[in-house]
C-alpha positions as CSV (number, residue, x, y, z in Angstrom):
1,X,82.0,22.5,9.4
2,X,79.1,24.8,9.0
3,X,78.1,27.8,6.6
4,X,76.7,31.1,7.4
5,X,73.7,31.9,5.1
6,X,73.7,35.1,6.4
7,X,77.3,36.6,4.8
8,X,78.9,36.5,1.5
9,X,82.7,37.6,1.3
10,X,83.8,38.5,-2.3
11,X,86.3,40.9,-4.0
12,X,85.7,43.0,-7.0
13,X,89.0,42.5,-9.7
14,X,89.6,43.9,-12.9
15,X,92.3,45.7,-15.1
16,X,92.8,49.1,-14.5
17,X,90.4,51.8,-15.5
18,X,87.7,49.0,-15.9
19,X,85.2,50.6,-13.5
20,X,85.5,48.5,-10.3
21,X,85.4,51.6,-8.0
22,X,82.2,53.2,-9.9
23,X,80.5,50.1,-9.6
24,X,81.0,49.8,-6.0
25,X,80.0,53.4,-5.5
26,X,76.6,52.0,-6.9
27,X,76.3,49.0,-5.2
28,X,76.6,51.3,-1.7
29,X,73.7,53.9,-3.1
30,X,71.1,50.8,-4.2
31,X,71.9,48.9,-1.0
32,X,70.7,52.1,1.4
33,X,74.1,52.4,2.9
34,X,73.8,56.5,2.2
35,X,70.6,58.5,3.5
36,X,68.4,60.1,0.8
37,X,69.9,63.3,0.9
38,X,73.4,62.5,1.9
39,X,76.0,64.1,-0.4
40,X,78.4,61.4,-1.8
41,X,81.9,62.2,-3.3
42,X,82.2,60.3,-6.5
43,X,84.4,57.6,-6.3
44,X,83.9,57.1,-2.5
45,X,86.1,54.2,-1.8
46,X,88.7,56.1,-3.4
47,X,89.2,58.4,-0.6
48,X,93.1,59.2,-0.7
49,X,94.1,62.0,-2.7
50,X,96.3,60.7,-5.3
51,X,94.1,57.7,-5.7
52,X,91.4,60.9,-6.9
53,X,94.0,62.9,-8.6
54,X,95.7,59.6,-10.6
55,X,91.9,58.1,-11.2
56,X,92.9,54.6,-9.9
57,X,92.7,52.8,-6.8
58,X,96.0,52.0,-5.6
59,X,94.7,50.3,-1.6
60,X,92.6,47.3,-1.7
61,X,89.4,48.8,0.8
62,X,86.8,47.0,2.5
63,X,83.1,48.0,2.8
64,X,79.8,46.0,3.8
65,X,76.4,46.5,2.7
66,X,73.5,44.7,3.4
67,X,71.3,43.1,0.9
68,X,67.8,40.8,1.6
69,X,68.9,40.2,4.9
70,X,72.5,38.8,3.7
71,X,76.0,41.0,4.7
72,X,77.8,41.4,2.0
73,X,81.5,41.9,2.4
74,X,83.3,43.8,-0.8
75,X,86.7,44.1,-1.4
76,X,87.9,47.1,-4.4
77,X,91.1,45.8,-5.6
78,X,93.6,47.9,-7.3
79,X,93.5,47.6,-11.0
80,X,97.2,48.3,-11.7
81,X,99.9,45.7,-12.1
82,X,102.3,47.3,-9.6
83,X,100.1,46.9,-6.5
84,X,99.1,43.4,-7.2
85,X,100.4,42.8,-3.5
86,X,97.3,44.2,-2.7
87,X,95.0,42.2,-4.5
88,X,97.3,38.7,-3.9
89,X,96.7,38.8,-0.2
90,X,93.1,40.2,0.1
91,X,91.9,37.1,-1.9
92,X,92.6,35.3,1.4
93,X,89.7,36.5,2.9
94,X,87.0,36.1,0.2
95,X,85.3,33.4,-1.0
96,X,84.2,34.4,-4.9
97,X,85.2,37.3,-7.1
98,X,83.5,39.9,-9.4
99,X,85.4,39.8,-12.5
100,X,84.9,43.2,-14.4
101,X,85.6,43.3,-18.1
102,X,85.3,46.3,-19.9
103,X,82.8,45.9,-22.7
104,X,85.6,47.2,-25.3
105,X,88.8,46.5,-24.2
106,X,88.2,42.8,-23.4
107,X,90.5,40.8,-21.0
108,X,93.8,42.8,-20.3
109,X,96.9,41.9,-18.7
110,X,95.9,42.5,-14.9
111,X,92.6,40.8,-15.5
112,X,94.8,37.5,-16.1
113,X,96.9,38.3,-13.5
114,X,94.1,38.2,-11.1
115,X,91.8,35.9,-12.3
116,X,94.6,33.2,-12.2
117,X,94.9,33.9,-8.4
118,X,91.7,33.7,-7.7
119,X,91.3,30.3,-10.0
120,X,94.4,28.9,-7.8
121,X,92.3,29.3,-4.6
122,X,89.3,27.5,-6.0
123,X,87.3,30.7,-5.9
124,X,83.9,31.3,-7.8
125,X,83.6,33.7,-10.4
126,X,80.7,36.1,-11.6
127,X,81.6,37.6,-14.8
128,X,80.5,41.2,-15.5
129,X,80.7,42.8,-18.7
130,X,81.1,46.3,-17.9
131,X,80.6,49.7,-19.6
132,X,78.1,48.1,-22.3
133,X,76.9,51.9,-23.2
134,X,80.1,52.1,-24.7
135,X,79.9,53.2,-28.3
136,X,82.7,51.0,-29.5
137,X,81.3,47.8,-27.8
138,X,82.1,44.5,-28.6
139,X,80.2,42.7,-26.1
140,X,79.9,39.4,-28.1
141,X,83.9,38.8,-28.6
142,X,84.4,40.1,-25.4
143,X,82.8,37.0,-24.0
144,X,84.1,34.7,-25.8
145,X,87.5,36.3,-24.9
146,X,86.9,35.8,-21.3
147,X,85.7,31.9,-22.0
148,X,89.1,31.3,-23.7
149,X,91.0,33.4,-20.8
150,X,89.2,30.8,-18.5
151,X,90.0,27.8,-20.8
152,X,93.7,28.8,-21.3
153,X,93.9,29.1,-17.0
154,X,92.6,25.7,-16.4
155,X,89.4,26.6,-14.7
156,X,87.1,24.1,-13.2
157,X,83.8,22.9,-15.1
158,X,82.2,24.7,-12.2
159,X,84.2,28.0,-12.9
160,X,83.7,27.8,-16.8
161,X,79.5,27.6,-15.7
162,X,80.0,31.2,-14.3
163,X,77.1,33.4,-15.0
164,X,77.2,36.2,-17.2
165,X,75.9,39.9,-16.5
166,X,76.4,43.2,-18.6
167,X,77.0,45.7,-16.5
168,X,76.6,50.0,-16.8
169,X,78.6,50.8,-13.7
170,X,78.0,54.7,-14.3
171,X,74.4,54.3,-14.3
172,X,74.5,51.8,-11.8
173,X,72.2,49.2,-14.2
174,X,73.1,45.1,-14.9
175,X,70.9,42.7,-16.5
176,X,71.5,39.4,-17.3
177,X,70.7,39.6,-20.9
178,X,72.8,42.3,-23.3
179,X,69.6,43.1,-25.2
180,X,67.9,44.4,-22.2
181,X,68.7,47.0,-20.3
182,X,68.9,46.7,-16.7
183,X,66.9,49.0,-14.2
184,X,69.2,48.6,-11.0
185,X,71.5,46.5,-10.0
186,X,69.6,43.8,-8.2
187,X,70.2,40.7,-11.0
188,X,73.9,41.2,-9.8
189,X,73.1,41.4,-6.2
190,X,71.1,38.4,-6.8
191,X,74.0,36.4,-8.5
192,X,76.7,37.0,-5.6
193,X,73.6,35.4,-2.9
194,X,73.2,32.9,-5.5
195,X,76.1,32.0,-6.8
196,X,78.9,32.8,-4.5
197,X,78.8,30.0,-1.6
198,X,78.4,31.5,2.2
199,X,81.9,30.8,4.2
200,X,82.6,27.8,5.4
201,X,82.7,28.2,9.1
202,X,84.0,26.2,12.5
203,X,82.1,28.4,14.8
204,X,82.7,25.9,18.1
205,X,86.7,25.7,17.7
206,X,89.4,27.8,19.3
207,X,90.2,31.4,17.7
208,X,92.0,31.4,14.3
209,X,92.3,34.5,12.3
210,X,94.8,35.4,9.4
211,X,96.2,38.8,8.9
212,X,95.3,39.4,5.2
213,X,96.0,43.5,5.4
214,X,97.3,46.3,7.8
215,X,96.8,49.9,8.1
216,X,97.7,52.2,10.5
217,X,96.7,54.4,12.9
218,X,98.5,57.8,14.9
219,X,95.8,56.9,18.0
220,X,95.6,53.1,18.1
221,X,98.7,52.2,15.8
222,X,98.7,49.2,13.6
223,X,95.3,47.6,13.4
224,X,94.9,44.6,11.4
225,X,92.2,43.3,9.1
226,X,91.3,39.7,8.1
227,X,88.8,37.3,8.4
228,X,88.0,35.1,11.2
229,X,88.5,31.4,10.0
230,X,87.5,29.7,13.6
231,X,85.6,30.2,16.8
232,X,84.7,33.4,17.9
233,X,86.7,36.7,18.7
234,X,86.0,38.9,21.6
235,X,87.1,42.5,23.0
236,X,89.9,42.5,25.5
237,X,90.9,38.5,24.8
238,X,94.1,37.2,25.4
239,X,95.8,36.1,22.0
240,X,99.0,34.2,20.6
241,X,100.5,35.6,17.5
242,X,102.3,33.2,15.4
243,X,103.5,32.9,11.5
244,X,103.6,30.0,9.0
245,X,107.2,30.2,8.1
246,X,108.4,31.1,11.8
247,X,110.3,34.3,11.0
248,X,109.2,34.9,14.5
249,X,108.3,33.0,17.8
250,X,104.8,33.0,19.0
251,X,104.1,35.4,21.7
252,X,100.9,36.7,23.4
253,X,99.1,40.0,23.0
254,X,95.6,41.1,23.9
255,X,93.1,42.4,21.4
256,X,92.0,46.3,22.6
257,X,89.8,47.0,20.1
258,X,87.7,45.2,17.9
259,X,85.6,46.5,14.7
260,X,83.1,45.5,11.9
261,X,82.6,47.2,8.6
262,X,79.8,48.5,7.4
263,X,79.4,50.6,4.5
264,X,82.5,52.5,4.9
265,X,82.7,53.1,8.7
266,X,84.4,50.6,11.5
267,X,81.7,50.3,13.9
268,X,83.3,49.0,17.4
269,X,81.6,45.8,18.6
270,X,82.2,43.5,21.3
271,X,82.7,40.2,19.9
272,X,82.3,38.6,16.4
273,X,82.1,35.1,14.7
274,X,83.8,33.1,12.5
275,X,83.2,34.2,8.7
276,X,83.0,37.8,10.0
277,X,85.8,40.4,7.8
278,X,87.2,42.3,11.1
279,X,89.9,44.7,12.2
280,X,91.5,44.5,15.6
281,X,93.6,46.9,17.4
282,X,96.3,46.7,20.2
283,X,99.0,44.4,18.9
284,X,101.8,46.5,18.7
285,X,104.2,44.3,16.2
286,X,101.6,42.5,14.4
287,X,102.1,42.0,10.5
288,X,100.9,40.6,7.5
289,X,101.0,36.6,7.2
290,X,100.3,36.2,10.6
291,X,98.1,34.6,12.5
292,X,96.1,35.0,15.4
293,X,95.0,32.3,17.9
294,X,93.7,31.4,21.0
295,X,96.5,30.9,23.6
296,X,95.5,26.9,24.3
297,X,95.5,26.1,20.3
298,X,98.6,27.9,18.4
299,X,98.0,26.8,14.6
300,X,100.0,28.8,12.4
301,X,97.7,29.3,8.5
302,X,99.0,29.3,5.4
303,X,100.0,32.8,3.7
304,X,100.3,33.1,0.0
305,X,103.6,34.0,-1.3
306,X,103.5,37.7,-2.3
307,X,105.5,38.0,-5.7
308,X,108.9,39.3,-5.1
309,X,110.1,42.7,-6.1
310,X,111.2,43.7,-10.0
311,X,112.8,47.0,-9.6
312,X,114.5,49.1,-7.0
313,X,115.7,52.8,-6.5
314,X,118.3,54.2,-4.2
315,X,116.5,57.1,-1.8
316,X,119.3,59.1,-0.2
317,X,119.0,62.2,2.3
318,X,119.5,65.5,-0.3
319,X,122.8,67.2,-0.4
320,X,122.0,69.8,-3.2
321,X,123.0,73.6,-2.7
322,X,119.3,74.0,-2.2
323,X,119.0,70.8,0.8
324,X,116.9,72.2,3.4
325,X,114.8,75.2,2.2
326,X,111.7,73.7,1.8
327,X,111.0,70.1,3.0
328,X,110.1,69.4,7.1
329,X,111.6,66.2,7.6
330,X,115.5,66.2,5.4
331,X,117.6,63.6,8.2
332,X,118.6,60.2,7.5
333,X,117.0,59.5,10.1
334,X,113.6,60.9,9.1
335,X,114.0,58.8,6.0
336,X,114.5,55.8,7.5
337,X,111.5,56.1,10.0
338,X,109.2,56.7,7.1
339,X,110.4,53.9,5.0
340,X,109.9,51.4,7.9
341,X,106.6,52.8,8.8
342,X,105.8,52.1,5.1
343,X,107.0,48.3,5.4
344,X,104.2,47.9,8.0
345,X,101.7,48.0,5.6
346,X,103.1,47.3,2.0
347,X,103.9,43.4,2.0
348,X,105.3,44.1,-1.4
349,X,108.2,47.1,-0.4
350,X,111.5,45.9,0.6
351,X,114.2,48.6,1.8
352,X,117.9,47.6,2.3
353,X,120.9,49.4,3.9
354,X,123.6,50.7,1.4
355,X,127.4,51.5,2.4
356,X,126.5,54.9,3.0
357,X,124.6,55.5,5.9
358,X,122.3,58.4,4.3
359,X,121.2,56.1,1.3
360,X,118.6,53.2,1.4
361,X,118.0,51.1,-1.4
362,X,114.0,50.5,-2.2
363,X,112.7,47.7,-4.2
364,X,109.0,47.5,-5.6
365,X,106.6,45.8,-7.9
366,X,107.2,49.0,-10.6
367,X,107.9,52.7,-11.2
368,X,104.5,53.2,-10.4
369,X,104.8,51.5,-7.2
370,X,107.7,53.4,-6.2
371,X,106.2,56.7,-7.9
372,X,103.2,56.6,-5.7
373,X,105.7,56.1,-2.1
374,X,107.6,59.1,-3.3
375,X,105.1,61.7,-4.2
376,X,103.3,60.4,-0.7
377,X,106.4,60.9,1.1
378,X,106.9,64.5,-0.5
379,X,102.9,65.3,0.3
380,X,104.0,64.6,4.1
381,X,106.7,67.2,4.1
382,X,109.5,64.5,3.4
383,X,113.1,66.0,1.1
384,X,115.1,63.5,0.0
385,X,116.6,62.7,-3.7
386,X,115.8,59.6,-5.5
387,X,117.9,57.6,-8.5
388,X,117.4,56.1,-12.0
389,X,115.0,52.7,-11.6
390,X,117.1,49.6,-12.0
391,X,115.8,46.3,-12.6
392,X,116.9,43.1,-9.7
393,X,118.5,40.5,-11.6
394,X,118.5,36.5,-10.7
395,X,121.2,33.9,-11.1
396,X,119.8,30.5,-11.6
397,X,122.6,27.2,-12.3
398,X,125.1,30.5,-13.6
399,X,122.8,31.8,-15.8
400,X,122.0,35.7,-15.4
401,X,118.0,36.0,-15.8
402,X,115.9,39.3,-15.8
403,X,112.1,40.3,-15.0
404,X,110.2,40.0,-18.0
405,X,106.8,42.3,-18.9
406,X,103.8,41.0,-20.9
407,X,103.2,44.6,-22.9
408,X,99.8,44.8,-24.4
409,X,99.0,47.7,-26.5
410,X,96.0,48.4,-28.4
411,X,97.1,51.2,-31.3
412,X,95.4,52.6,-34.6
413,X,97.0,50.3,-38.1
414,X,98.4,53.5,-39.0
415,X,101.1,53.9,-36.4
416,X,101.8,49.9,-35.5
417,X,105.2,50.2,-37.8
418,X,106.9,52.6,-35.2
419,X,105.1,50.9,-31.9
420,X,107.1,47.5,-33.6
421,X,110.2,49.1,-34.4
422,X,110.8,50.7,-30.9
423,X,109.8,47.5,-28.9
424,X,112.2,45.4,-31.1
425,X,114.7,47.6,-30.4
426,X,114.0,47.2,-26.7
427,X,114.8,43.5,-27.3
428,X,110.9,43.2,-26.9
429,X,109.5,39.2,-28.7
430,X,105.9,39.5,-30.3
431,X,103.9,36.8,-29.0
432,X,100.3,37.7,-30.6
433,X,99.0,39.7,-32.9
434,X,95.2,40.7,-33.5
435,X,93.4,43.1,-35.7
436,X,90.0,44.2,-34.7
437,X,88.4,47.4,-37.3
438,X,90.9,49.8,-38.0
439,X,93.0,49.0,-34.6
440,X,96.0,45.9,-33.7
441,X,96.5,44.4,-30.7
442,X,99.9,43.7,-30.1
443,X,101.1,41.7,-27.2
444,X,104.7,41.4,-26.5
445,X,107.2,40.2,-24.2
446,X,109.5,43.0,-22.8
447,X,112.6,43.0,-20.5
448,X,110.9,45.3,-17.7
449,X,114.3,47.7,-18.1
450,X,113.2,48.0,-22.0
451,X,110.1,49.6,-21.1
452,X,111.9,52.0,-18.4
453,X,110.8,55.8,-20.0
454,X,108.8,54.4,-23.0
455,X,105.6,55.4,-21.9
456,X,105.8,58.7,-23.4
457,X,107.5,57.9,-26.7
458,X,104.9,55.7,-27.1
459,X,101.9,58.0,-26.8
460,X,104.3,60.5,-29.3
461,X,103.9,57.9,-31.7
462,X,100.8,56.5,-31.5
463,X,99.6,60.5,-31.3
464,X,97.8,59.6,-28.0
465,X,95.8,57.1,-29.5
466,X,97.2,54.0,-28.3
467,X,96.3,52.3,-24.9
468,X,99.5,50.4,-23.7
469,X,99.5,47.9,-19.9
470,X,101.6,45.5,-18.6
471,X,102.1,43.0,-15.8
472,X,105.1,41.1,-15.0
473,X,105.2,37.6,-16.8
474,X,108.9,36.2,-14.9
475,X,111.8,35.8,-15.5
476,X,113.9,34.9,-18.4
477,X,117.6,34.9,-19.7
478,X,119.3,38.2,-19.6
479,X,118.3,39.8,-23.4
480,X,121.4,42.0,-24.0
481,X,122.2,45.6,-23.8
482,X,119.5,48.1,-24.4
483,X,119.8,51.4,-25.6
484,X,116.8,53.1,-23.9
485,X,117.4,57.0,-24.2
486,X,119.1,58.7,-27.2
487,X,119.0,62.1,-26.1
488,X,121.6,64.1,-23.3
489,X,120.8,66.6,-20.6
490,X,121.1,70.4,-21.0
491,X,123.3,71.3,-17.7
492,X,123.1,74.4,-16.0
493,X,126.6,76.0,-15.8
494,X,126.4,78.5,-12.8
495,X,124.2,79.0,-9.8
496,X,121.8,81.5,-10.2
497,X,119.0,83.1,-11.1
498,X,117.5,81.8,-15.1
499,X,116.4,84.9,-17.0
500,X,114.9,85.8,-20.3
501,X,118.0,86.2,-22.4
502,X,119.8,83.1,-21.0
503,X,117.0,80.7,-21.5
504,X,116.2,82.2,-25.1
505,X,120.0,81.1,-26.1
506,X,119.7,78.2,-24.5
507,X,116.4,77.0,-26.1
508,X,118.4,76.8,-29.5
509,X,119.9,73.7,-27.8
510,X,117.0,71.6,-27.5
511,X,114.0,72.1,-24.9
512,X,113.5,73.9,-21.7
513,X,112.3,72.6,-18.3
514,X,112.1,75.9,-16.4
515,X,111.0,79.5,-17.0
516,X,113.0,82.6,-16.4
517,X,113.0,83.2,-12.5
518,X,113.8,80.0,-11.4
519,X,116.6,79.4,-9.0
520,X,119.2,77.2,-10.6
521,X,122.5,75.5,-9.3
522,X,125.7,74.4,-11.2
523,X,125.2,71.1,-12.3
524,X,121.3,71.0,-12.2
525,X,119.2,69.9,-15.3
526,X,117.2,72.6,-17.4
527,X,116.6,70.9,-20.4
528,X,116.9,68.0,-22.8
529,X,119.2,67.9,-25.7
530,X,118.6,66.3,-29.0
531,X,122.0,64.8,-29.1
532,X,123.0,61.7,-27.3
533,X,125.5,63.7,-25.5
534,X,125.2,66.0,-22.1
535,X,125.5,70.0,-22.9
536,X,126.7,72.8,-20.3
537,X,124.6,76.1,-20.7
538,X,124.2,79.0,-19.1
539,X,120.7,80.1,-18.6
540,X,121.7,82.6,-15.7
541,X,123.6,84.8,-18.7
542,X,122.3,88.6,-19.0
543,X,122.6,90.7,-21.9
544,X,125.6,93.5,-21.7
545,X,124.5,97.2,-21.8
546,X,126.1,98.9,-24.1
547,X,125.7,102.6,-25.3
548,X,124.9,101.5,-28.9
549,X,122.0,101.1,-30.3
550,X,121.0,99.3,-33.3
551,X,117.7,98.6,-35.1
552,X,115.9,95.2,-33.7
553,X,118.1,94.9,-30.8
554,X,115.7,95.9,-27.9
555,X,112.8,93.5,-29.5
556,X,111.1,91.0,-26.8
557,X,112.6,87.9,-27.0
558,X,110.1,85.5,-27.8
559,X,110.7,82.3,-25.4
560,X,109.5,78.6,-26.3
561,X,107.2,77.3,-23.2
562,X,108.7,74.8,-21.4
563,X,108.2,71.1,-20.5
564,X,106.7,71.0,-17.3
565,X,108.4,67.8,-15.8
566,X,105.6,65.3,-13.5
567,X,107.6,63.1,-11.0
568,X,106.3,60.4,-13.3
569,X,108.2,62.1,-16.3
570,X,111.2,62.9,-14.4
571,X,111.4,59.3,-13.3
572,X,111.2,58.1,-17.2
573,X,113.7,60.7,-18.0
574,X,116.6,60.5,-15.8
575,X,120.1,58.0,-16.6
576,X,122.4,56.2,-14.7
577,X,124.3,59.3,-13.7
578,X,121.5,61.4,-12.7
579,X,119.1,62.3,-9.8
580,X,115.6,63.4,-9.1
581,X,115.5,66.3,-6.0
582,X,112.2,65.6,-4.1
583,X,110.8,68.6,-1.8
584,X,107.4,68.8,-1.3
585,X,107.4,72.3,-3.3
586,X,109.5,71.3,-6.6
587,X,110.8,68.2,-8.5
588,X,114.5,69.1,-9.6
589,X,116.8,66.9,-11.9
590,X,120.5,67.2,-11.2
591,X,123.5,65.1,-12.2
592,X,125.0,63.0,-9.1
593,X,128.6,65.3,-10.0
594,X,127.2,68.8,-9.8
595,X,131.0,70.3,-10.8
596,X,131.3,70.7,-14.4
597,X,134.7,70.3,-14.1
598,X,134.8,67.4,-11.8
599,X,132.3,65.6,-14.6
600,X,134.5,66.2,-17.3
601,X,137.6,64.9,-15.7
602,X,135.0,61.5,-14.8
603,X,133.9,61.4,-18.2
604,X,137.8,62.1,-20.2
605,X,139.1,59.6,-17.4
606,X,136.4,56.9,-18.4
607,X,137.5,57.6,-22.3
608,X,141.4,56.8,-21.5
């Protein structure tokens, strides 16, 4: 074994919105990756439209910078717990991590999750306290909290002795002392060179590389990304593909294209050495967890077990009266092909067939994970329906187990009572409560199904001032029934066009989701009722024309502005007997059984 002193491989891990991507931006700028006069977008690593709109990183991405003659491969990882599968697998490619923590919020659930994975792999850690320019910063307390977290996660003495830097990702500064403001990111880059070990390599042996990530390109097919563990790799090399768990027999392949990452670009190369992170194409069926080996020495590398999905939704072909009017891809074949293509690059996703040829069960790590997939498919021109999210139960020793989330929220003291009451009703168990000024931090263990639809309620209860986050904690015995939705739906009585007069009369029953001129059909949900039962409303009803005039009868009707439902809000809202109709142009909520009379028969039959 020898060490490659000219190379460092690191990942930046943190909770969502703690500033990872912004810090990577500044590292790229200050290392001379861009020209002096080059126009660079903010959060340049978030190159996906959805990532830019939501302000979150969804896919782990690689970049590389050069500093003092050393190539530093940097991986920007997602901070949201639903994309934990992305983080788990890329940690296999690196030798150390930069743990980024907000100077005001401190360590959050996802911080704990990714740090635990990093420590288990024996990675060295650099702690960076970010956003030190925030007016509500509490740097000393946050440093103590990180130390407590490292101790609770059984960190080694070397990991406990990690260097701590004080950064402002937005300003591009880092300092070794919180009292002396930094001028640039040099202290952070120096810490990477000094503290993170160069990769241990075996340069003389036969080729061996573990595939940690998959990209898909329509021109070259699958592009696999990984770190060369042993030997060298050359373009047009004959290789064998094998897998640690023997899920498929080894097969021969040829490396058609070989790339290394420089800045934001994949640069074609003829060869690469052990320790390098490379991208290669030309192997059609390769997948995450496979090992690329020399034909004379077929040795699969162990692959980290990716956590299983906890939530599933049913994707089915759209069968509403408006089906096929707005989508480009509408058949079950289109739907199946697209879901199978997603499986190629998303290791945390599972797709199962159902009794119906038109429906598929899609399981993922959480509501956010599945909503991103739905939104991506929608933008690509797909039209389909999705059902309400359901949790995946397990059975062990005859006991029913359900997934439990670790829920952490930071709320003003005045609203703490409302939050505790709601979480109590959702079978939440209070684990810890701490006070910081006039705000309280509550930590709960809550069944995953108890958090469906809670986010909007939480923001309403805390007047928009609360911050909440969750991370999967494990499986626990079934906690009992939970009533998560106490409202009913306002359902369209007939097919037609919504008019002002019909909406004016219907809005007395609840909050509307539609405006005048919206095309509706029987069984479509047009609003929410405060009562826990569904109400049929006729939003197409027009005012009868008569030859009688009366004082005030022709005054303009005033409509309350409707609630515009986003995809996430729709997923939170729907009940088990409801569906979301997803098209490139519209999101419609509907009942599974559209006919009012048929629904009434089913309901009446249940009562008997």
